[in-house]
Steps between C-alpha positions, in 0.01 A plus 500: 500500500651775717790555258254519211284763669810701601640491148176620348458770760849635432434486128182698531666769713727575208212576263448862413164587353457835319146581372369783290164679504182309429376449140143597424256358251132558430333442839792331675866539586797285600769582764785493475532582134841393383739365770854372543602205722875507577719223640236230433668165576464205263375290801356199321172523694222757500519795736270795549588865462400724782320747270171397345326597179195712586203527254254786562152456355346848460186368336160485673473119441709202602765420244714200415866552396713245316878489583776387268878520479639545148840499334566835328451491126679818386857452615610831351320694771669318791712714734882485439645183649166319531372196309158343486436260789582147370190342657177680606440225758781648713258768614185376671185711573278344768163644578328443840305213341826341379428541128587744222184704536387739774152635571492857637193664653374828368707806611740269675834333449653154499855382568701245301817333633811512281729195523831427332598145402838527335695173454809434705740539210843665506441662159196691634699718736573865410221506244263781410163412356177668402162341527147635443223460756161532331183581687189466278153598612248230393205624293153481640194393296444760230860633514738447215823653624735352762745776602846392597769657713856366446763563768867442437694294754879529491671213683866523595638181643767474778871476414532160671285202562353479855561186713325211338152407624533234761327170436352279769738217584390166366580180688683239297282209388729249681454690831122511449492121442723438800270713724200308371663167582583624848139617558360168376745303708417692818128463433530124453718474818240690710222282356690177576589614851138599571374164365755313705386669822144413425596134457700489821220668696239258365717200603543646848131534542433143377777361722358677805 
């Protein structure tokens, strides 16, 4: 477990996170706008970025925002050297409630954690991907429009794989069975010894 935590800590230290200014929509904004994550390791397990997605609700009522991660559709507009992220599940948006929606009070803001979950594959090193993070304001009763702000996330993976995630050591089945036999044998021995002492003691009392 210690090696696993150390490996993940070292991997996270290498991550460089470069945001741009917030993007604004009708009555709300999202910060950062577009951002770049450099040296992101294909770790094989989810890990959280230090920077969070902040949603500002400038309306005078409480609002609900729906979060999604999308694969870019128009590949011609990608920056040079970038491709669309192969799987939108490699970026996770987690609200305080643990779901894909967040409720923000009037004239307030809410924070959403950004996690990466890139598989531990050699062919995913030295990659450059673009993904879209969509924040949609849910319509209230009587409203027809649901404004959306889309932020671009550029993910650049590390040149090498980090140390593999450590797995808890599992005892061999044979060793588990042997330990069970020993425990049962000791228990039976103690029970027999205790019963034998009771018999001897009872005989001594009767003989006296």
